[in-house]
C-alpha positions in Angstrom: 28.9 50.6 15.0 26.0 48.3 14.7 25.1 47.4 11.1 21.7 47.1 9.5 22.4 43.4 9.2 22.7 42.8 12.9 19.6 44.8 13.8 17.5 42.9 11.4 17.6 45.3 8.4 17.1 42.4 5.9 16.8 38.6 5.7 13.2 37.5 5.4 11.9 38.6 8.8 14.5 37.0 11.0 15.8 39.4 13.6 19.3 38.5 14.6 19.8 37.7 18.3 16.2 38.1 19.2 16.7 34.9 21.2 19.1 36.7 23.5 18.0 38.6 26.6 18.4 40.9 28.4 19.2 43.8 26.1 22.7 44.2 27.5 23.6 40.6 26.7 22.2 41.1 23.2 24.3 44.3 22.7 27.4 42.4 23.8 26.7 39.6 21.4 26.2 42.0 18.5 29.5 43.8 19.4 31.3 40.4 19.5 30.0 39.4 16.1 31.3 42.6 14.6 34.7 42.4 16.4 35.2 38.7 15.5 34.3 39.3 11.9 36.6 42.3 11.6 39.6 41.2 13.6 39.2 37.5 14.1 38.4 35.7 17.4 42.0 35.5 18.7 42.9 39.2 18.0 39.7 40.4 19.7 39.8 41.2 23.4 36.9 41.4 25.9 37.8 45.1 26.2 37.2 45.5 22.4 33.8 43.9 22.7 32.7 45.9 25.7 33.9 49.2 24.1 31.8 48.4 20.9 28.8 47.7 23.1 29.3 51.0 25.0 29.8 49.1 28.3 32.6 48.5 30.7 34.7 45.3 30.6 33.4 44.4 34.0 29.8 44.5 32.7 30.6 41.8 30.1 31.4 39.3 32.7 28.0 39.7 34.3 26.5 38.0 31.2 29.4 35.9 29.8 32.1 34.2 31.8 34.6 34.1 29.0 35.2 35.3 25.4 34.8 31.7 24.3 31.4 31.5 25.9 30.4 34.5 23.7 31.6 32.7 20.6 29.8 29.5 21.6 26.5 31.4 22.0 26.9 33.1 18.6 27.8 29.8 17.0 25.0 27.8 18.6 22.3 30.3 17.6 23.7 30.5 14.0 23.9 26.7 13.6 20.4 26.2 15.1 19.1 28.7 12.5 21.0 26.9 9.7 19.6 23.5 10.7 16.1 25.0 11.0 16.3 26.3 7.4 17.5 23.1 5.9 15.2 20.7 7.8 12.2 22.9 7.1 13.0 22.5 3.4 13.8 18.8 3.6 10.5 18.1 5.4 8.5 20.3 3.1 6.0 19.4 0.4 6.8 18.7 -3.3 9.4 16.9 -5.3 13.0 16.5 -4.3 13.9 19.2 -6.8 11.4 21.6 -5.3 12.8 20.9 -1.8 16.4 21.2 -2.9 15.5 24.5 -4.6 13.9 25.8 -1.4 16.8 24.6 0.8 19.5 26.3 -1.3 17.5 29.5 -1.8 16.8 29.9 1.9 20.3 28.9 3.1 22.0 31.2 0.6 19.7 34.1 1.3 20.4 33.8 5.1 24.2 33.7 4.5 24.0 36.8 2.2 21.6 38.8 4.3 23.5 38.0 7.5 27.0 37.7 6.0 28.8 39.2 9.0 27.2 36.9 11.4 27.6 33.9 9.1 31.3 34.5 8.7 31.8 34.2 12.4 29.4 31.2 12.7 31.0 29.3 9.9 34.7 30.2 10.0 35.6 30.5 13.8 34.7 26.9 14.7 38.3 26.0 15.6 38.4 28.7 18.3 35.8 26.9 20.3 36.8 24.6 23.2 36.6 20.8 22.7 33.2 20.4 24.4 31.6 23.3 22.6 33.2 22.4 19.3 31.8 18.8 19.5 28.3 20.3 20.1 28.5 22.5 17.0 30.0 19.7 14.9 27.0 17.6 15.8 24.7 20.3 14.5 26.6 20.5 11.3 26.2 16.8 10.8 22.4 17.2 11.2 22.4 20.0 8.6 24.5 17.7 6.3 22.0 14.9 6.8 19.1 17.1 5.8 20.6 18.0 2.5 21.9 14.4 1.9 18.3 13.1 2.5 16.9 15.4 -0.2 19.6 14.3 -2.7 19.2 10.6 -1.9 15.4 10.9 -2.3 15.9 12.7 -5.6 18.2 10.0 -6.9 15.7 7.3 -5.8 12.9 9.0 -7.5 14.9 9.4 -10.7 15.0 13.2 -10.4 18.7 13.6 -9.9 21.8 12.2 -11.5 24.2 12.1 -8.5 26.7 9.2 -8.4 28.2 10.4 -5.1 25.5 11.7 -2.7 27.9 12.4 0.3 30.4 14.2 -1.9 27.7 16.2 -3.6 26.2 17.2 -0.3 29.5 18.6 0.8 29.8 20.5 -2.5 26.3 22.0 -2.1 26.8 23.1 1.5 30.3 24.5 0.7 28.9 26.5 -2.2 26.1 28.0 -0.1 28.3 28.8 3.0 31.0 30.5 0.9 28.5 33.3 0.1 29.1 34.7 3.6 32.8 35.2 2.7 32.3 37.4 -0.4 28.8 38.9 -0.2 28.7 42.7 -0.2 25.5 44.5 0.7 26.6 47.3 -1.6 27.0 45.0 -4.5 24.9 44.4 -7.6 22.9 41.4 -6.3 20.4 41.2 -3.4 20.3 38.2 -1.1 17.1 37.0 -2.9 18.9 37.2 -6.3 21.9 35.3 -5.0 19.6 32.7 -3.6 17.8 32.2 -6.9 21.1 32.1 -8.8 22.6 29.4 -6.5 19.4 27.3 -6.5 19.6 27.2 -10.3 23.3 26.3 -10.2 22.7 23.5 -7.7 19.8 22.0 -9.6 22.0 22.0 -12.7 24.8 20.4 -10.7 22.6 17.5 -9.7 21.1 17.0 -13.2 17.6 17.8 -11.9 14.8 16.5 -14.2 11.2 15.5 -13.9 10.6 12.0 -12.5 
């Protein structure tokens, strides 16, 4: 069954997998996300994915050569989106505190609104082959660099009290990403509310103050 999350039911206007065409390839990707999130990559078969998509196993191979290729496509799109969110905030206007607030709000909101997708994107990295894994690790480093730049500029401007910028960067990203693991759409908080809460927590973590 396709969830509201995967068909773009929430998340600030971003429609998951709108980058993927034709429709059959998109349906297979959505089915793979759900199967990987529910059963894990290694326990999921190509037959499982095809059945969820309402297609034959043979039809899957028209669009994807292997199950790993499917995972790579999912991971690449998800990490590209994460990098876009963080670099947009890092390059935006305002103080370092304002940009960190924007980065955390947006990053957390995406991980909450698209928690099923985000769980696969963030926690199935080790299932990728060496070449694809290296590609995704490079994207993660760019995301790390965007947050580190905001923190370093905040320290330089006297806005943040952060003795260890690399370590704090890791802490901030880990806090945001973990939302995908526990978020429940039927829970008491919306993605926007979780984003606001985490932005406040992170600003307190870095000792944000006016320059």
